[in-house]
Backbone as JSON Lines, residues from 0, in Angstrom:
{"i":0,"aa":"X","n":[71.59,-53.16,5.4],"ca":[70.8,-54.05,6.32],"c":[70.14,-53.15,7.27]}
{"i":1,"aa":"X","n":[68.52,-53.17,7.05],"ca":[67.94,-52.2,7.43],"c":[68.0,-52.45,8.68]}
{"i":2,"aa":"X","n":[67.0,-51.18,9.91],"ca":[67.36,-51.21,11.21],"c":[66.22,-51.21,11.67]}
{"i":3,"aa":"X","n":[66.16,-52.31,12.58],"ca":[65.11,-52.24,13.4],"c":[65.15,-51.82,14.63]}
{"i":4,"aa":"X","n":[63.98,-50.3,14.15],"ca":[63.61,-49.64,15.35],"c":[62.94,-50.21,16.86]}
{"i":5,"aa":"X","n":[62.39,-51.54,16.87],"ca":[62.6,-53.12,17.92],"c":[63.56,-52.81,19.14]}
{"i":6,"aa":"X","n":[64.37,-52.94,18.53],"ca":[65.47,-53.23,18.74],"c":[66.55,-52.13,19.17]}
{"i":7,"aa":"X","n":[66.12,-50.77,19.43],"ca":[66.44,-49.74,18.84],"c":[65.93,-48.66,20.39]}
{"i":8,"aa":"X","n":[67.51,-48.02,21.22],"ca":[66.73,-47.54,22.35],"c":[65.44,-46.25,22.96]}
{"i":9,"aa":"X","n":[65.77,-45.94,21.27],"ca":[64.83,-44.69,20.87],"c":[63.92,-44.68,20.73]}
{"i":10,"aa":"X","n":[63.44,-45.54,19.6],"ca":[61.94,-46.09,19.53],"c":[61.17,-46.34,20.75]}
{"i":11,"aa":"X","n":[59.81,-46.19,20.48],"ca":[59.16,-46.19,21.73],"c":[57.79,-45.94,21.0]}
{"i":12,"aa":"X","n":[56.19,-46.49,21.83],"ca":[55.08,-46.43,21.23],"c":[54.31,-45.64,22.12]}
{"i":13,"aa":"X","n":[53.53,-44.82,21.28],"ca":[52.99,-43.53,21.87],"c":[51.34,-43.97,22.39]}
{"i":14,"aa":"X","n":[50.64,-42.7,22.61],"ca":[48.98,-43.1,22.66],"c":[48.65,-42.6,21.95]}
{"i":15,"aa":"X","n":[48.93,-42.49,20.6],"ca":[48.32,-41.81,19.57],"c":[47.65,-42.97,18.34]}
{"i":16,"aa":"X","n":[46.51,-42.65,18.29],"ca":[46.3,-43.9,17.32],"c":[46.54,-43.77,15.95]}
{"i":17,"aa":"X","n":[46.59,-42.05,15.3],"ca":[46.93,-41.82,14.52],"c":[48.12,-41.8,14.05]}
{"i":18,"aa":"X","n":[49.54,-41.65,15.07],"ca":[50.95,-42.26,14.78],"c":[51.55,-42.88,16.03]}
{"i":19,"aa":"X","n":[51.31,-44.33,16.34],"ca":[51.33,-45.22,17.42],"c":[53.14,-45.01,17.39]}
{"i":20,"aa":"X","n":[54.23,-45.24,16.64],"ca":[55.34,-45.09,16.84],"c":[56.42,-44.2,16.32]}
{"i":21,"aa":"X","n":[57.28,-43.82,18.28],"ca":[57.85,-42.57,17.78],"c":[60.0,-42.56,17.88]}
{"i":22,"aa":"X","n":[60.09,-42.17,17.71],"ca":[61.43,-41.93,17.47],"c":[61.78,-40.82,18.33]}
{"i":23,"aa":"X","n":[62.56,-40.69,19.96],"ca":[62.67,-40.17,20.5],"c":[64.29,-38.89,20.39]}
{"i":24,"aa":"X","n":[65.12,-39.99,19.37],"ca":[66.49,-39.45,18.46],"c":[66.08,-38.42,17.57]}
{"i":25,"aa":"X","n":[64.98,-38.43,16.69],"ca":[64.7,-37.34,16.16],"c":[63.83,-37.08,16.51]}
{"i":26,"aa":"X","n":[62.64,-37.2,17.69],"ca":[61.96,-36.34,17.64],"c":[60.33,-36.0,17.04]}
{"i":27,"aa":"X","n":[60.32,-37.04,16.01],"ca":[59.41,-37.19,15.69],"c":[58.14,-38.82,15.88]}
{"i":28,"aa":"X","n":[56.47,-38.68,16.09],"ca":[56.13,-39.82,15.75],"c":[55.12,-40.16,14.05]}
{"i":29,"aa":"X","n":[55.29,-41.42,14.15],"ca":[54.38,-41.53,12.6],"c":[53.85,-42.84,12.72]}
{"i":30,"aa":"X","n":[53.19,-43.91,11.84],"ca":[52.04,-44.42,11.73],"c":[53.32,-45.83,11.35]}
{"i":31,"aa":"X","n":[54.34,-45.63,10.87],"ca":[55.32,-46.15,9.96],"c":[56.46,-46.39,10.92]}
{"i":32,"aa":"X","n":[57.04,-46.9,10.56],"ca":[58.82,-47.45,11.9],"c":[59.27,-46.29,11.16]}
{"i":33,"aa":"X","n":[60.26,-45.83,12.69],"ca":[61.0,-44.62,12.51],"c":[61.9,-44.57,11.21]}
{"i":34,"aa":"X","n":[62.57,-46.13,11.74],"ca":[63.69,-45.99,10.05],"c":[63.64,-46.11,8.74]}
{"i":35,"aa":"X","n":[62.28,-46.17,8.9],"ca":[61.85,-46.67,7.09],"c":[61.65,-44.65,6.58]}
{"i":36,"aa":"X","n":[60.85,-43.87,7.72],"ca":[60.51,-42.7,7.41],"c":[61.79,-41.98,7.45]}
{"i":37,"aa":"X","n":[62.96,-42.04,8.18],"ca":[64.06,-41.52,7.63],"c":[64.99,-42.2,6.77]}
{"i":38,"aa":"X","n":[64.98,-43.55,5.88],"ca":[65.57,-44.04,5.05],"c":[64.77,-42.68,3.59]}
{"i":39,"aa":"X","n":[63.46,-42.32,4.12],"ca":[62.54,-41.99,2.56],"c":[62.7,-40.94,2.22]}
{"i":40,"aa":"X","n":[63.08,-40.26,3.32],"ca":[63.42,-38.82,4.18],"c":[65.16,-38.26,2.76]}
{"i":41,"aa":"X","n":[65.41,-39.32,4.04],"ca":[67.18,-38.76,3.6],"c":[68.15,-39.12,3.09]}
{"i":42,"aa":"X","n":[67.52,-40.74,2.4],"ca":[68.27,-41.6,1.17],"c":[69.25,-42.22,2.44]}
{"i":43,"aa":"X","n":[69.34,-42.46,3.03],"ca":[70.47,-43.2,4.38],"c":[69.41,-43.65,5.21]}
{"i":44,"aa":"X","n":[70.15,-44.67,5.98],"ca":[69.79,-45.43,6.64],"c":[70.24,-44.63,7.98]}
{"i":45,"aa":"X","n":[68.95,-44.98,9.0],"ca":[69.16,-44.04,10.58],"c":[70.46,-44.34,10.86]}
{"i":46,"aa":"X","n":[70.74,-43.03,11.73],"ca":[72.36,-42.77,12.3],"c":[72.84,-42.92,13.27]}
{"i":47,"aa":"X","n":[70.96,-42.39,14.15],"ca":[70.9,-42.55,15.42],"c":[71.2,-44.02,15.91]}
{"i":48,"aa":"X","n":[71.08,-44.92,15.35],"ca":[70.38,-46.34,16.5],"c":[71.0,-46.79,16.77]}
{"i":49,"aa":"X","n":[70.58,-47.08,18.48],"ca":[72.01,-47.54,19.78],"c":[70.76,-48.73,20.1]}
{"i":50,"aa":"X","n":[71.81,-49.96,19.79],"ca":[70.98,-51.33,20.48],"c":[70.55,-51.05,21.45]}
{"i":51,"aa":"X","n":[69.65,-51.52,21.99],"ca":[68.91,-52.01,23.8],"c":[70.22,-52.89,24.52]}
{"i":52,"aa":"X","n":[70.13,-54.01,23.24],"ca":[71.49,-54.9,23.77],"c":[72.46,-54.65,23.81]}
{"i":53,"aa":"X","n":[73.49,-53.75,23.58],"ca":[74.96,-53.06,23.59],"c":[74.79,-52.5,25.17]}
{"i":54,"aa":"X","n":[73.59,-51.41,25.37],"ca":[73.5,-50.8,26.49],"c":[72.82,-51.94,27.85]}
{"i":55,"aa":"X","n":[72.97,-52.54,27.97],"ca":[72.11,-53.36,28.59],"c":[70.36,-52.56,28.73]}
{"i":56,"aa":"X","n":[69.92,-51.8,28.1],"ca":[68.53,-50.95,28.65],"c":[66.9,-52.2,28.06]}
{"i":57,"aa":"X","n":[66.28,-51.68,28.44],"ca":[65.16,-52.93,27.62],"c":[64.54,-52.03,27.35]}
């Protein structure tokens, strides 16, 4: 099952128009969804995913 970054506490939107999406857990910004970058570079699903729903954070 693919990770949905929009539901992760580590996902954020940046002010950088070249790299509008970021991951605080891995410390990078990208044009694509961070979970896709992690999958393509490591070959496995993101291991840092933490649901906003489970922690109560929005």
